[in-house]
N, C-alpha and C positions, 0 to 999 in steps of 0.2 A: 281575427286580428289582421292588421295590415303592417307590413314590414317596409321600411324605407332604408335603403342600403347604399352606403358610400364606400366603395372598396378602398379608396385611398384619400385621406384627408390632407389638406395642404399642410406643409411643414410649419410648425410653430416653435419658436424658441422662447424659453422662459429664463430671464436673467442671464442670457448668453449661453445657457446650456440647453441642449435638446433632451427632453425627457425620453426615457426608454419607451419605444413604441409598444403599445398593447391595444388590442381591439377594445372598443368602448361600446356601451349600450345605453340607451335612454328610453324612457317610457312616457307615453301620453295616455292617461286614463281620465277621460272627461266625465262630466256630470251625467251624460246619457247612460253611462254604465251603471250608475246607482248613487246612493248617498255616500257620505264620507267613509263610513265603515266598510262598505262594499268596495269602493274604489281603492282603499288602502289594502284590503285583502287581495284584490286582483293584482295590485302592484307587487305585493310580496310574492304571490305565486309566480308572476311573470319574471321577477328578479331571479328566483330560484331556477326556473326553467331555462332562462337565458344563460345563467352561469354554467349550467351543464352543457350548453351547446356553443359557448363563445370560442372554444378552442378550434372550431371549424373555420373561423374567419381569419383573414390575414391580420397581422399585427397592426396594420395601418388603417383598419376598417372602422367605420362607425355604423351602428345599427340603431334605428329607432323603431320601437314596437308600439303601435297604436292599438289599444284595446277597443273592440266594438262592444255594443251592449250585451251581446250573447256571452261575453266572457264572464259576466256576473254569475251565471248559472253553471259555467263550465268548471270542471275539476282540474287539478294539476296535470293529470294524465292526458286529458283532452288538449289542454293548452300546450303541453310538451309535444304531442303528436302534431298539432297544427304548426307549431314553430319549426319542428324538424322538417315537415313537408315544405313550408315556405322557404326555409334555408336551402333545401334541396333544389327548389326551382330557381332561387336567386343565384346560387353558386353554379348550377348547370348553365344558366343563361350567361353568366360571366365567362365561363369556359368557351362557349360558342363564339362570343364576341372578341375573344383574344386572338 
């Protein structure tokens, strides 16, 4: 999987009110991963895995998870391990650049 991370998104106001900040995640699971059934299964697995790790991100962060074809054969435990390792690298790099 490939992670794209934006630690702070630009402020957006909706109807004059600023929505409460919360980290957000999006998913890209292309046709290279598999047919529709496989892609939806991978998306569901990724959603559950990211939900468990989203607390590690700042409230203003956006995270995009792009599944690679190998994700079709990976189980949730492997996806969770890969996501945790990727977040470790991203967050450590962010600490060094601050």
